[in-house]
Steps between C-alpha positions, in 0.01 A plus 500: 500500500639734768657501751847557363731208568813667358600868528788635292680776689759577230487801269451450129817429302625262770380180334131545567396402148689170532351453847154570355551229237646252752210544740251452216679178399467384861124550473450846649300770326748784542429874492776704332507853365476359149157357590369851567613613154357193327163483675295821516258332742758461777466745786760777499303766688556318831877529455468874432295540818744281693777754445284756681350279771633140514325421831155547344550258212317171455799311362286213375355732234806566277616139538163339426573188294869490598678296765848646444623852421838639395649817350360852525263610649498197734855568620393844625255339741671180611484600868124561488455176306701306759258623767195417287633157393716380793531144363637615163859431402695818426759489223758775458675533165808724487782612274786744543381860524716607206372235259144555623526875433633447147225248427224728633630795297504289182151358549261644757611863480509495119154344477357728768613812318269409211182503706359803317482287184297226665148471360328387817460727803552193719837425338596867534416480871709187545796650315477827696515307826787284371685818400462644851630181659789470252611861552467472877722192508738645245545816709579281801761316292666828402539591868704186569 
């Protein structure tokens, strides 16, 4: 189904779940972080490798079967995806930094802190990476 036609550049907790649903209603098959949790067959290893070496990634692989992508980890790589899919529309969802921070602390950070209790090594991996991203962004917020 690739190439991606829509790239979501906004962080999670900025309306990406609603955007995910809206794009699906419009007929897109949309990749969202929740898809990775729900479907063990979806590629997550490519995203892990992309944090180390984004230039070497075959971006068609993690988005196989999707023509739109929003939320994390897509938002981390929107620039690379814009190069790979130059005809794609890029959508940026935003919210105030303060309300975003509160929302992330109540959801993503709380969930990520429970990764040790996850039964699957894959889910533990995903939650570890989400924890790193959440704490990185949260430390940037504290410096404001």
